[in-house]
Biopython code that builds the backbone (N, CA, C, O; Angstrom):
import numpy as np
from Bio.PDB.StructureBuilder import StructureBuilder

atoms = [
    (1, "MET", "N", (39.429, -88.018, 64.501)),
    (1, "MET", "CA", (40.483, -88.045, 63.518)),
    (1, "MET", "C", (41.548, -89.075, 64.165)),
    (1, "MET", "O", (41.745, -89.181, 65.375)),
    (2, "ARG", "N", (42.155, -89.764, 63.225)),
    (2, "ARG", "CA", (43.380, -90.716, 63.659)),
    (2, "ARG", "C", (44.656, -90.405, 62.769)),
    (2, "ARG", "O", (44.595, -89.911, 61.643)),
    (3, "TYR", "N", (45.589, -90.692, 63.299)),
    (3, "TYR", "CA", (46.986, -90.463, 62.758)),
    (3, "TYR", "C", (47.160, -91.670, 61.917)),
    (3, "TYR", "O", (46.365, -92.600, 62.053)),
    (4, "ALA", "N", (48.169, -91.744, 61.024)),
    (4, "ALA", "CA", (48.437, -92.677, 60.109)),
    (4, "ALA", "C", (48.789, -94.125, 60.803)),
    (4, "ALA", "O", (48.345, -95.195, 60.388)),
    (5, "GLU", "N", (49.704, -93.966, 61.984)),
    (5, "GLU", "CA", (50.051, -95.122, 62.721)),
    (5, "GLU", "C", (48.794, -95.769, 63.446)),
    (5, "GLU", "O", (48.987, -96.876, 63.948)),
    (6, "GLU", "N", (47.612, -95.245, 63.550)),
    (6, "GLU", "CA", (46.628, -95.647, 64.382)),
    (6, "GLU", "C", (45.551, -96.139, 63.439)),
    (6, "GLU", "O", (44.483, -96.480, 63.947)),
    (7, "LEU", "N", (45.711, -96.223, 62.036)),
    (7, "LEU", "CA", (44.642, -96.678, 61.121)),
    (7, "LEU", "C", (44.832, -98.086, 61.063)),
    (7, "LEU", "O", (45.948, -98.602, 61.115)),
    (8, "VAL", "N", (43.601, -98.816, 60.939)),
    (8, "VAL", "CA", (43.522, -100.407, 60.859)),
    (8, "VAL", "C", (42.846, -100.733, 59.415)),
    (8, "VAL", "O", (42.311, -99.886, 58.699)),
    (9, "ASP", "N", (42.942, -101.802, 59.189)),
    (9, "ASP", "CA", (42.234, -102.485, 57.832)),
    (9, "ASP", "C", (40.747, -102.585, 58.220)),
    (9, "ASP", "O", (40.398, -103.106, 59.279)),
    (10, "ILE", "N", (39.889, -102.071, 57.331)),
    (10, "ILE", "CA", (38.655, -102.272, 57.504)),
    (10, "ILE", "C", (38.077, -103.612, 57.463)),
    (10, "ILE", "O", (36.976, -103.803, 57.979)),
    (11, "GLY", "N", (38.700, -104.524, 56.915)),
    (11, "GLY", "CA", (38.327, -106.005, 56.895)),
    (11, "GLY", "C", (38.433, -106.611, 58.236)),
    (11, "GLY", "O", (37.964, -107.732, 58.434)),
    (12, "GLU", "N", (38.958, -106.014, 59.071)),
    (12, "GLU", "CA", (38.848, -106.368, 60.457)),
    (12, "GLU", "C", (37.682, -106.390, 61.089)),
    (12, "GLU", "O", (37.542, -107.115, 62.073)),
    (13, "TYR", "N", (36.619, -105.564, 60.601)),
    (13, "TYR", "CA", (35.515, -105.327, 61.411)),
    (13, "TYR", "C", (34.346, -105.940, 60.394)),
    (13, "TYR", "O", (34.351, -105.812, 59.170)),
    (14, "HIS", "N", (33.336, -106.640, 61.190)),
    (14, "HIS", "CA", (32.063, -107.207, 60.420)),
    (14, "HIS", "C", (30.998, -106.234, 60.880)),
    (14, "HIS", "O", (30.874, -105.981, 62.078)),
    (15, "PHE", "N", (30.138, -105.621, 59.853)),
    (15, "PHE", "CA", (29.009, -105.010, 60.156)),
    (15, "PHE", "C", (27.756, -105.839, 59.787)),
    (15, "PHE", "O", (27.702, -106.662, 58.873)),
    (16, "PRO", "N", (26.761, -105.504, 60.629)),
    (16, "PRO", "CA", (25.196, -106.177, 60.411)),
    (16, "PRO", "C", (24.730, -105.748, 59.134)),
    (16, "PRO", "O", (25.025, -104.609, 58.771)),
    (17, "ALA", "N", (24.037, -106.495, 58.385)),
    (17, "ALA", "CA", (23.380, -106.115, 57.088)),
    (17, "ALA", "C", (22.270, -104.973, 57.438)),
    (17, "ALA", "O", (21.786, -104.901, 58.567)),
    (18, "ALA", "N", (22.024, -104.378, 56.729)),
    (18, "ALA", "CA", (21.253, -103.144, 56.872)),
    (18, "ALA", "C", (19.680, -103.801, 56.244)),
    (18, "ALA", "O", (19.558, -104.216, 55.092)),
    (19, "LYS", "N", (18.759, -103.787, 57.089)),
    (19, "LYS", "CA", (17.408, -104.480, 56.553)),
    (19, "LYS", "C", (16.238, -103.405, 56.597)),
    (19, "LYS", "O", (15.378, -103.452, 55.717)),
    (20, "ASP", "N", (16.181, -102.500, 57.527)),
    (20, "ASP", "CA", (15.236, -101.567, 57.495)),
    (20, "ASP", "C", (15.516, -100.280, 57.192)),
    (20, "ASP", "O", (15.152, -99.353, 57.916)),
    (21, "ILE", "N", (16.214, -100.113, 56.054)),
    (21, "ILE", "CA", (16.614, -98.853, 55.606)),
    (21, "ILE", "C", (15.788, -98.435, 54.373)),
    (21, "ILE", "O", (15.771, -99.097, 53.335)),
    (22, "ARG", "N", (15.137, -97.342, 54.551)),
    (22, "ARG", "CA", (14.318, -96.924, 53.330)),
    (22, "ARG", "C", (15.087, -96.290, 52.169)),
    (22, "ARG", "O", (16.044, -95.625, 52.565)),
    (23, "LYS", "N", (14.946, -96.315, 50.992)),
    (23, "LYS", "CA", (15.657, -95.882, 49.822)),
    (23, "LYS", "C", (15.796, -94.428, 49.924)),
    (23, "LYS", "O", (16.909, -93.986, 49.637)),
    (24, "PRO", "N", (14.844, -93.554, 50.292)),
    (24, "PRO", "CA", (15.207, -92.151, 50.450)),
    (24, "PRO", "C", (16.216, -91.795, 51.521)),
    (24, "PRO", "O", (16.976, -90.850, 51.308)),
    (25, "GLU", "N", (16.281, -92.428, 52.581)),
    (25, "GLU", "CA", (17.138, -92.356, 53.664)),
    (25, "GLU", "C", (18.451, -92.692, 53.117)),
    (25, "GLU", "O", (19.349, -91.870, 53.298)),
    (26, "LEU", "N", (18.706, -93.764, 52.478)),
    (26, "LEU", "CA", (19.916, -94.255, 52.076)),
    (26, "LEU", "C", (20.531, -93.344, 50.977)),
    (26, "LEU", "O", (21.723, -93.043, 50.917)),
    (27, "GLN", "N", (19.500, -92.921, 50.063)),
    (27, "GLN", "CA", (19.899, -92.063, 49.010)),
    (27, "GLN", "C", (20.460, -90.640, 49.688)),
    (27, "GLN", "O", (21.408, -90.031, 49.194)),
    (28, "MET", "N", (19.811, -90.229, 50.783)),
    (28, "MET", "CA", (20.130, -88.970, 51.319)),
    (28, "MET", "C", (21.505, -89.001, 52.013)),
    (28, "MET", "O", (22.347, -88.103, 51.990)),
    (29, "ALA", "N", (21.587, -90.215, 52.646)),
    (29, "ALA", "CA", (22.993, -90.476, 53.205)),
    (29, "ALA", "C", (24.187, -90.499, 52.302)),
    (29, "ALA", "O", (25.274, -90.003, 52.599)),
    (30, "ARG", "N", (23.891, -91.147, 51.108)),
    (30, "ARG", "CA", (24.947, -91.205, 50.173)),
    (30, "ARG", "C", (25.315, -89.803, 49.592)),
    (30, "ARG", "O", (26.459, -89.369, 49.461)),
    (31, "THR", "N", (24.151, -89.170, 49.267)),
    (31, "THR", "CA", (24.365, -87.677, 48.841)),
    (31, "THR", "C", (25.227, -86.851, 49.919)),
    (31, "THR", "O", (26.199, -86.167, 49.602)),
    (32, "LEU", "N", (24.832, -86.976, 51.008)),
    (32, "LEU", "CA", (25.672, -86.239, 52.069)),
    (32, "LEU", "C", (27.057, -86.582, 52.090)),
    (32, "LEU", "O", (27.896, -85.683, 52.036)),
    (33, "VAL", "N", (27.424, -87.905, 52.171)),
    (33, "VAL", "CA", (28.731, -88.436, 52.217)),
    (33, "VAL", "C", (29.341, -87.980, 50.959)),
    (33, "VAL", "O", (30.473, -87.524, 51.121)),
    (34, "GLU", "N", (28.876, -87.977, 49.673)),
    (34, "GLU", "CA", (29.587, -87.786, 48.522)),
    (34, "GLU", "C", (29.845, -86.389, 48.412)),
    (34, "GLU", "O", (30.901, -86.050, 47.877)),
    (35, "ASN", "N", (28.927, -85.384, 48.896)),
    (35, "ASN", "CA", (29.207, -83.929, 48.892)),
    (35, "ASN", "C", (30.188, -83.382, 49.752)),
    (35, "ASN", "O", (30.786, -82.329, 49.528)),
    (36, "LEU", "N", (30.378, -84.255, 50.939)),
    (36, "LEU", "CA", (31.434, -83.899, 51.868)),
    (36, "LEU", "C", (32.803, -84.691, 51.917)),
    (36, "LEU", "O", (33.678, -84.473, 52.756)),
    (37, "ALA", "N", (32.882, -85.672, 50.876)),
    (37, "ALA", "CA", (33.892, -86.398, 50.808)),
    (37, "ALA", "C", (35.014, -85.515, 50.061)),
    (37, "ALA", "O", (34.740, -84.521, 49.389)),
    (38, "GLY", "N", (36.282, -85.999, 50.265)),
    (38, "GLY", "CA", (37.397, -85.361, 49.733)),
    (38, "GLY", "C", (38.669, -86.025, 49.812)),
    (38, "GLY", "O", (38.726, -86.906, 50.670)),
    (39, "GLU", "N", (39.670, -85.827, 49.150)),
    (39, "GLU", "CA", (40.984, -86.396, 49.462)),
    (39, "GLU", "C", (41.530, -86.071, 50.559)),
    (39, "GLU", "O", (41.697, -84.894, 50.880)),
    (40, "TRP", "N", (41.924, -87.193, 51.371)),
    (40, "TRP", "CA", (42.761, -86.875, 52.681)),
    (40, "TRP", "C", (43.995, -87.917, 52.765)),
    (40, "TRP", "O", (43.951, -89.071, 52.339)),
    (41, "ASP", "N", (44.972, -87.376, 53.319)),
    (41, "ASP", "CA", (46.112, -87.807, 53.466)),
    (41, "ASP", "C", (46.578, -87.903, 54.826)),
    (41, "ASP", "O", (47.094, -86.911, 55.340)),
    (42, "PRO", "N", (46.445, -89.104, 55.544)),
    (42, "PRO", "CA", (46.680, -88.881, 56.989)),
    (42, "PRO", "C", (48.164, -88.622, 57.327)),
    (42, "PRO", "O", (48.359, -88.061, 58.405)),
    (43, "SER", "N", (49.254, -88.944, 56.569)),
    (43, "SER", "CA", (50.583, -88.671, 56.688)),
    (43, "SER", "C", (50.802, -87.188, 56.790)),
    (43, "SER", "O", (51.858, -86.746, 57.241)),
    (44, "GLN", "N", (49.856, -86.434, 56.395)),
    (44, "GLN", "CA", (50.316, -84.970, 56.472)),
    (44, "GLN", "C", (50.153, -84.346, 58.018)),
    (44, "GLN", "O", (50.547, -83.237, 58.379)),
    (45, "TYR", "N", (49.574, -85.195, 58.710)),
    (45, "TYR", "CA", (49.445, -84.937, 60.251)),
    (45, "TYR", "C", (50.345, -85.504, 61.162)),
    (45, "TYR", "O", (50.616, -86.688, 60.963)),
    (46, "LYS", "N", (50.939, -84.875, 62.232)),
    (46, "LYS", "CA", (51.896, -85.418, 63.111)),
    (46, "LYS", "C", (51.022, -85.518, 64.319)),
    (46, "LYS", "O", (50.114, -84.710, 64.517)),
    (47, "ASP", "N", (51.328, -86.629, 65.224)),
    (47, "ASP", "CA", (50.852, -86.676, 66.541)),
    (47, "ASP", "C", (51.754, -85.973, 67.552)),
    (47, "ASP", "O", (52.584, -86.596, 68.214)),
    (48, "GLU", "N", (51.579, -84.750, 67.645)),
    (48, "GLU", "CA", (52.454, -84.065, 68.410)),
    (48, "GLU", "C", (52.193, -84.093, 69.908)),
    (48, "GLU", "O", (53.036, -83.698, 70.714)),
    (49, "TYR", "N", (50.983, -84.579, 70.264)),
    (49, "TYR", "CA", (50.623, -85.196, 71.699)),
    (49, "TYR", "C", (51.680, -86.352, 72.180)),
    (49, "TYR", "O", (52.350, -86.411, 73.212)),
    (50, "ARG", "N", (51.599, -87.190, 71.145)),
    (50, "ARG", "CA", (52.459, -88.513, 71.513)),
    (50, "ARG", "C", (53.879, -88.135, 71.508)),
    (50, "ARG", "O", (54.606, -88.574, 72.399)),
    (51, "GLU", "N", (54.380, -87.308, 70.524)),
    (51, "GLU", "CA", (55.877, -86.890, 70.415)),
    (51, "GLU", "C", (56.132, -86.240, 71.837)),
    (51, "GLU", "O", (57.030, -86.645, 72.576)),
    (52, "ASN", "N", (55.299, -85.226, 72.159)),
    (52, "ASN", "CA", (55.690, -84.629, 73.409)),
    (52, "ASN", "C", (55.403, -85.400, 74.707)),
    (52, "ASN", "O", (55.767, -84.911, 75.776)),
    (53, "LEU", "N", (54.845, -86.436, 74.670)),
    (53, "LEU", "CA", (54.397, -87.430, 75.767)),
    (53, "LEU", "C", (55.848, -88.284, 75.787)),
    (53, "LEU", "O", (56.434, -88.467, 76.854)),
    (54, "MET", "N", (56.244, -88.664, 74.826)),
    (54, "MET", "CA", (57.494, -89.528, 74.715)),
    (54, "MET", "C", (58.713, -88.710, 75.261)),
    (54, "MET", "O", (59.502, -89.235, 76.047)),
    (55, "LYS", "N", (58.860, -87.387, 74.825)),
    (55, "LYS", "CA", (59.828, -86.533, 75.204)),
    (55, "LYS", "C", (59.789, -86.500, 76.810)),
    (55, "LYS", "O", (60.818, -86.730, 77.446)),
    (56, "ILE", "N", (58.659, -86.230, 77.400)),
    (56, "ILE", "CA", (58.412, -86.019, 78.732)),
    (56, "ILE", "C", (58.994, -87.493, 79.581)),
    (56, "ILE", "O", (59.617, -87.482, 80.643)),
    (57, "ILE", "N", (58.640, -88.591, 78.871)),
    (57, "ILE", "CA", (58.782, -89.826, 79.604)),
    (57, "ILE", "C", (60.438, -89.957, 79.499)),
    (57, "ILE", "O", (61.067, -90.322, 80.492)),
    (58, "LYS", "N", (61.022, -89.686, 78.425)),
    (58, "LYS", "CA", (62.498, -89.793, 78.195)),
    (58, "LYS", "C", (63.268, -89.050, 79.185)),
    (58, "LYS", "O", (64.191, -89.477, 79.879)),
    (59, "ALA", "N", (62.692, -87.716, 79.151)),
    (59, "ALA", "CA", (63.415, -86.633, 80.028)),
    (59, "ALA", "C", (63.370, -87.163, 81.493)),
    (59, "ALA", "O", (64.402, -87.174, 82.164)),
    (60, "LYS", "N", (62.091, -87.638, 82.034)),
    (60, "LYS", "CA", (62.033, -88.081, 83.369)),
    (60, "LYS", "C", (62.987, -89.285, 83.650)),
    (60, "LYS", "O", (63.548, -89.373, 84.742)),
    (61, "MET", "N", (63.167, -90.196, 82.681)),
    (61, "MET", "CA", (64.058, -91.193, 82.899)),
    (61, "MET", "C", (65.757, -90.827, 82.943)),
    (61, "MET", "O", (66.672, -91.473, 83.454)),
    (62, "LYS", "N", (65.778, -89.773, 82.335)),
    (62, "LYS", "CA", (67.141, -88.974, 82.382)),
    (62, "LYS", "C", (67.385, -88.257, 83.451)),
    (62, "LYS", "O", (68.536, -88.085, 83.852)),
    (63, "GLY", "N", (66.205, -87.690, 84.116)),
    (63, "GLY", "CA", (66.323, -86.767, 85.292)),
    (63, "GLY", "C", (66.411, -85.324, 84.745)),
    (63, "GLY", "O", (66.883, -84.442, 85.462)),
    (64, "THR", "N", (66.016, -85.083, 83.623)),
    (64, "THR", "CA", (65.973, -83.715, 83.095)),
    (64, "THR", "C", (64.652, -83.204, 82.673)),
    (64, "THR", "O", (63.631, -83.890, 82.689)),
    (65, "GLU", "N", (64.717, -81.919, 82.278)),
    (65, "GLU", "CA", (63.614, -81.294, 81.897)),
    (65, "GLU", "C", (63.222, -81.473, 80.320)),
    (65, "GLU", "O", (64.074, -81.357, 79.440)),
    (66, "ALA", "N", (61.972, -81.740, 80.071)),
    (66, "ALA", "CA", (61.537, -81.918, 78.556)),
    (66, "ALA", "C", (61.495, -80.759, 78.117)),
    (66, "ALA", "O", (61.289, -79.801, 78.862)),
    (67, "HIS", "N", (61.725, -80.620, 76.556)),
    (67, "HIS", "CA", (61.714, -79.482, 75.913)),
    (67, "HIS", "C", (60.609, -79.786, 74.838)),
    (67, "HIS", "O", (60.873, -80.469, 73.848)),
    (68, "LEU", "N", (59.351, -79.252, 75.065)),
    (68, "LEU", "CA", (58.379, -79.714, 74.216)),
    (68, "LEU", "C", (58.159, -78.772, 73.149)),
    (68, "LEU", "O", (58.537, -77.602, 73.203)),
    (69, "VAL", "N", (57.534, -79.298, 72.162)),
    (69, "VAL", "CA", (57.166, -78.639, 70.861)),
    (69, "VAL", "C", (55.658, -78.019, 70.977)),
    (69, "VAL", "O", (54.765, -78.838, 71.191)),
    (70, "GLU", "N", (55.278, -76.570, 70.847)),
    (70, "GLU", "CA", (53.987, -76.265, 71.063)),
    (70, "GLU", "C", (53.546, -75.672, 69.577)),
    (70, "GLU", "O", (54.017, -74.634, 69.112)),
    (71, "HIS", "N", (52.694, -76.391, 69.000)),
    (71, "HIS", "CA", (52.162, -75.922, 67.913)),
    (71, "HIS", "C", (51.082, -75.041, 67.777)),
    (71, "HIS", "O", (49.990, -75.294, 68.286)),
    (72, "VAL", "N", (51.339, -73.851, 67.020)),
    (72, "VAL", "CA", (50.600, -72.666, 66.910)),
    (72, "VAL", "C", (49.904, -72.568, 65.523)),
    (72, "VAL", "O", (50.651, -72.413, 64.557)),
    (73, "ASP", "N", (48.683, -72.633, 65.327)),
    (73, "ASP", "CA", (48.188, -72.553, 64.155)),
    (73, "ASP", "C", (48.023, -71.262, 63.656)),
    (73, "ASP", "O", (47.249, -70.480, 64.207)),
    (74, "GLU", "N", (48.668, -70.959, 62.675)),
    (74, "GLU", "CA", (48.650, -69.430, 62.339)),
    (74, "GLU", "C", (47.531, -68.993, 61.289)),
    (74, "GLU", "O", (47.333, -67.862, 60.845)),
    (75, "ARG", "N", (46.839, -70.197, 61.000)),
    (75, "ARG", "CA", (45.721, -69.793, 59.879)),
    (75, "ARG", "C", (44.460, -69.379, 60.946)),
    (75, "ARG", "O", (44.216, -69.982, 61.992)),
    (76, "PRO", "N", (43.818, -68.356, 60.490)),
    (76, "PRO", "CA", (42.513, -68.190, 61.165)),
    (76, "PRO", "C", (41.640, -69.201, 60.984)),
    (76, "PRO", "O", (41.527, -69.745, 59.885)),
    (77, "THR", "N", (40.865, -69.593, 62.140)),
    (77, "THR", "CA", (39.886, -70.695, 62.135)),
    (77, "THR", "C", (38.552, -70.156, 61.466)),
    (77, "THR", "O", (38.107, -69.082, 61.873)),
    (78, "GLU", "N", (38.026, -70.704, 60.666)),
    (78, "GLU", "CA", (36.615, -70.299, 60.096)),
    (78, "GLU", "C", (35.718, -71.305, 60.686)),
    (78, "GLU", "O", (35.858, -72.523, 60.577)),
    (79, "VAL", "N", (34.668, -70.610, 61.400)),
    (79, "VAL", "CA", (33.519, -71.371, 61.714)),
    (79, "VAL", "C", (32.444, -71.734, 60.752)),
    (79, "VAL", "O", (31.973, -70.872, 60.009)),
    (80, "VAL", "N", (32.033, -72.969, 60.728)),
    (80, "VAL", "CA", (31.214, -73.300, 59.498)),
    (80, "VAL", "C", (29.793, -73.758, 60.205)),
    (80, "VAL", "O", (29.785, -74.613, 61.091)),
    (81, "ASP", "N", (28.836, -73.243, 59.829)),
    (81, "ASP", "CA", (27.520, -73.705, 60.300)),
    (81, "ASP", "C", (27.078, -74.853, 59.640)),
    (81, "ASP", "O", (26.506, -74.742, 58.555)),
    (82, "LEU", "N", (27.308, -76.151, 60.255)),
    (82, "LEU", "CA", (26.956, -77.502, 59.718)),
    (82, "LEU", "C", (25.629, -77.487, 59.183)),
    (82, "LEU", "O", (25.347, -77.823, 58.033)),
    (83, "MET", "N", (24.771, -77.061, 60.108)),
    (83, "MET", "CA", (23.195, -77.230, 59.755)),
    (83, "MET", "C", (22.914, -76.570, 58.500)),
    (83, "MET", "O", (22.222, -77.113, 57.638)),
    (84, "GLU", "N", (23.512, -75.215, 58.336)),
    (84, "GLU", "CA", (23.407, -74.566, 57.087)),
    (84, "GLU", "C", (23.807, -75.299, 55.918)),
    (84, "GLU", "O", (23.052, -75.433, 54.955)),
    (85, "ARG", "N", (24.920, -75.759, 55.963)),
    (85, "ARG", "CA", (25.569, -76.551, 54.965)),
    (85, "ARG", "C", (24.637, -77.558, 54.425)),
    (85, "ARG", "O", (24.166, -77.573, 53.288)),
    (86, "LEU", "N", (24.395, -78.541, 55.541)),
    (86, "LEU", "CA", (23.581, -79.596, 55.295)),
    (86, "LEU", "C", (22.203, -79.200, 54.552)),
    (86, "LEU", "O", (21.837, -79.916, 53.620)),
    (87, "ARG", "N", (21.519, -78.216, 54.888)),
    (87, "ARG", "CA", (20.356, -77.712, 54.250)),
    (87, "ARG", "C", (20.705, -77.146, 52.796)),
    (87, "ARG", "O", (19.929, -77.463, 51.894)),
    (88, "GLN", "N", (21.669, -76.433, 52.522)),
    (88, "GLN", "CA", (21.996, -76.124, 51.183)),
    (88, "GLN", "C", (22.341, -77.419, 50.483)),
    (88, "GLN", "O", (21.910, -77.559, 49.338)),
    (89, "SER", "N", (23.038, -78.349, 51.006)),
    (89, "SER", "CA", (23.444, -79.568, 50.321)),
    (89, "SER", "C", (22.061, -80.371, 49.668)),
    (89, "SER", "O", (21.831, -80.817, 48.544)),
    (90, "LEU", "N", (21.325, -80.333, 50.836)),
    (90, "LEU", "CA", (19.971, -81.182, 50.483)),
    (90, "LEU", "C", (19.056, -80.393, 49.479)),
    (90, "LEU", "O", (18.453, -81.049, 48.629)),
    (91, "GLU", "N", (18.931, -79.204, 49.515)),
    (91, "GLU", "CA", (18.141, -78.324, 48.697)),
    (91, "GLU", "C", (18.751, -78.422, 47.358)),
    (91, "GLU", "O", (18.007, -78.566, 46.388)),
    (92, "GLY", "N", (20.031, -78.359, 47.207)),
    (92, "GLY", "CA", (20.700, -78.535, 45.794)),
    (92, "GLY", "C", (20.352, -79.810, 45.321)),
    (92, "GLY", "O", (19.878, -79.849, 44.186)),
    (93, "ALA", "N", (20.503, -81.016, 46.029)),
    (93, "ALA", "CA", (20.027, -82.381, 45.668)),
    (93, "ALA", "C", (18.548, -82.263, 45.317)),
    (93, "ALA", "O", (18.197, -82.788, 44.260)),
    (94, "GLY", "N", (17.643, -81.649, 46.058)),
    (94, "GLY", "CA", (16.213, -81.747, 45.811)),
    (94, "GLY", "C", (15.826, -80.852, 44.431)),
    (94, "GLY", "O", (14.844, -81.131, 43.742)),
    (95, "LYS", "N", (16.514, -80.015, 44.205)),
    (95, "LYS", "CA", (16.332, -79.266, 42.861)),
    (95, "LYS", "C", (16.611, -80.257, 41.835)),
    (95, "LYS", "O", (15.758, -80.532, 40.991)),
    (96, "LYS", "N", (17.842, -80.851, 41.861)),
    (96, "LYS", "CA", (18.169, -81.915, 40.605)),
    (96, "LYS", "C", (17.269, -82.830, 40.574)),
    (96, "LYS", "O", (16.917, -83.251, 39.472)),
    (97, "THR", "N", (16.614, -83.419, 41.916)),
    (97, "THR", "CA", (15.695, -84.428, 41.866)),
    (97, "THR", "C", (14.199, -84.041, 41.198)),
    (97, "THR", "O", (13.425, -84.790, 40.602)),
    (98, "ALA", "N", (14.084, -82.836, 41.456)),
    (98, "ALA", "CA", (12.792, -82.133, 41.093)),
    (98, "ALA", "C", (12.750, -81.776, 39.309)),
    (98, "ALA", "O", (11.745, -81.730, 38.600)),
    (99, "ALA", "N", (13.957, -81.591, 38.967)),
    (99, "ALA", "CA", (14.013, -81.050, 37.607)),
    (99, "ALA", "C", (14.172, -82.542, 36.845)),
    (99, "ALA", "O", (13.794, -82.679, 35.681)),
    (100, "ARG", "N", (14.684, -83.492, 37.505)),
    (100, "ARG", "CA", (14.689, -84.884, 36.656)),
    (100, "ARG", "C", (13.326, -85.479, 36.736)),
    (100, "ARG", "O", (12.948, -86.212, 35.822)),
    (101, "ALA", "N", (12.642, -85.252, 37.645)),
    (101, "ALA", "CA", (11.253, -85.671, 37.688)),
    (101, "ALA", "C", (10.179, -85.114, 36.820)),
    (101, "ALA", "O", (9.208, -85.733, 36.386)),
    (102, "LYS", "N", (10.550, -83.580, 36.580)),
    (102, "LYS", "CA", (9.956, -82.850, 35.629)),
    (102, "LYS", "C", (10.022, -83.357, 34.120)),
    (102, "LYS", "O", (9.102, -83.507, 33.316)),
    (103, "LYS", "N", (11.274, -83.558, 33.992)),
    (103, "LYS", "CA", (11.820, -84.105, 32.718)),
    (103, "LYS", "C", (11.052, -85.608, 32.284)),
    (103, "LYS", "O", (10.616, -85.821, 31.153)),
    (104, "THR", "N", (10.999, -86.392, 33.195)),
    (104, "THR", "CA", (10.374, -87.725, 33.124)),
    (104, "THR", "C", (9.052, -87.604, 32.899)),
    (104, "THR", "O", (8.525, -88.330, 32.056)),
    (105, "THR", "N", (8.221, -86.556, 33.700)),
    (105, "THR", "CA", (6.795, -86.428, 33.519)),
    (105, "THR", "C", (6.599, -85.888, 32.009)),
    (105, "THR", "O", (5.684, -86.314, 31.305)),
    (106, "ALA", "N", (7.429, -85.017, 31.609)),
    (106, "ALA", "CA", (7.138, -84.466, 30.232)),
    (106, "ALA", "C", (7.441, -85.468, 29.124)),
    (106, "ALA", "O", (6.917, -85.448, 28.010)),
    (107, "LYS", "N", (8.383, -86.382, 29.572)),
    (107, "LYS", "CA", (8.426, -87.433, 28.411)),
    (107, "LYS", "C", (7.344, -88.325, 28.432)),
    (107, "LYS", "O", (6.994, -88.830, 27.365)),
    (108, "ALA", "N", (6.713, -88.623, 29.549)),
    (108, "ALA", "CA", (5.690, -89.656, 29.515)),
    (108, "ALA", "C", (4.451, -89.011, 29.113)),
    (108, "ALA", "O", (3.534, -89.746, 28.746)),
    (109, "HIS", "N", (4.279, -87.755, 29.124)),
    (109, "HIS", "CA", (2.992, -87.122, 28.462)),
    (109, "HIS", "C", (3.313, -87.053, 26.965)),
    (109, "HIS", "O", (2.316, -87.170, 26.252)),
    (110, "ARG", "N", (4.436, -86.895, 26.351)),
    (110, "ARG", "CA", (4.725, -87.015, 24.997)),
    (110, "ARG", "C", (4.507, -88.422, 24.458)),
    (110, "ARG", "O", (3.958, -88.675, 23.385)),
    (111, "LYS", "N", (4.958, -89.239, 25.250)),
    (111, "LYS", "CA", (5.011, -90.707, 24.713)),
    (111, "LYS", "C", (3.584, -91.347, 24.806)),
    (111, "LYS", "O", (3.369, -92.410, 24.222)),
    (112, "ARG", "N", (2.704, -90.781, 25.459)),
    (112, "ARG", "CA", (1.202, -91.423, 25.743)),
    (112, "ARG", "C", (0.504, -91.120, 24.525)),
    (112, "ARG", "O", (0.470, -89.961, 24.110)),
    (113, "PRO", "N", (-0.135, -92.198, 23.833)),
    (113, "PRO", "CA", (-0.847, -92.171, 22.773)),
    (113, "PRO", "C", (-2.459, -91.435, 23.175)),
    (113, "PRO", "O", (-3.145, -91.678, 24.168)),
    (114, "HIS", "N", (-2.727, -90.577, 22.157)),
    (114, "HIS", "CA", (-3.840, -90.004, 22.189)),
    (114, "HIS", "C", (-5.152, -90.585, 21.666)),
    (114, "HIS", "O", (-5.075, -91.189, 20.596)),
    (115, "ALA", "N", (-6.422, -90.487, 22.299)),
    (115, "ALA", "CA", (-7.447, -91.202, 21.787)),
    (115, "ALA", "C", (-7.877, -90.333, 20.548)),
    (115, "ALA", "O", (-7.975, -89.107, 20.595)),
    (116, "ALA", "N", (-8.114, -91.071, 19.479)),
    (116, "ALA", "CA", (-8.544, -90.507, 18.218)),
    (116, "ALA", "C", (-10.151, -90.431, 18.033)),
    (116, "ALA", "O", (-10.633, -89.970, 16.999)),
]
sb = StructureBuilder()
sb.init_structure("model")
sb.init_model(0)
sb.init_chain("A")
sb.init_seg("    ")
for serial, (resi, resn, name, xyz) in enumerate(atoms, 1):
    if name == "N":
        sb.init_residue(resn, " ", resi, " ")
    sb.init_atom(name, np.array(xyz, "f"), 0.0, 1.0, " ", f" {name:<3s}", serial, name[0])
structure = sb.get_structure()
């Protein structure tokens, strides 16, 4: 995770072209990213480590003791089983793909002319 002041423009980076990626792998990666993507605002977060470090430095320069802010998260932390979530996500995508394939097969059978 990065704080707002640490973010850089992606245009500064150059990535190699993907040559040997199979379509199913690419589709699975896209599905995974789309399922896990959400809105994120980096300005919601504060870099408390940096703030406290600067307080320590300034206090040492003045020859005094630093008064640091300790953040206590009051919300209980929910542990998420990522492998289980991934499996569920991929199963859900697989069901949609299977249903779509079944419809396509049914359409193909209906359109096929029968021998007279």
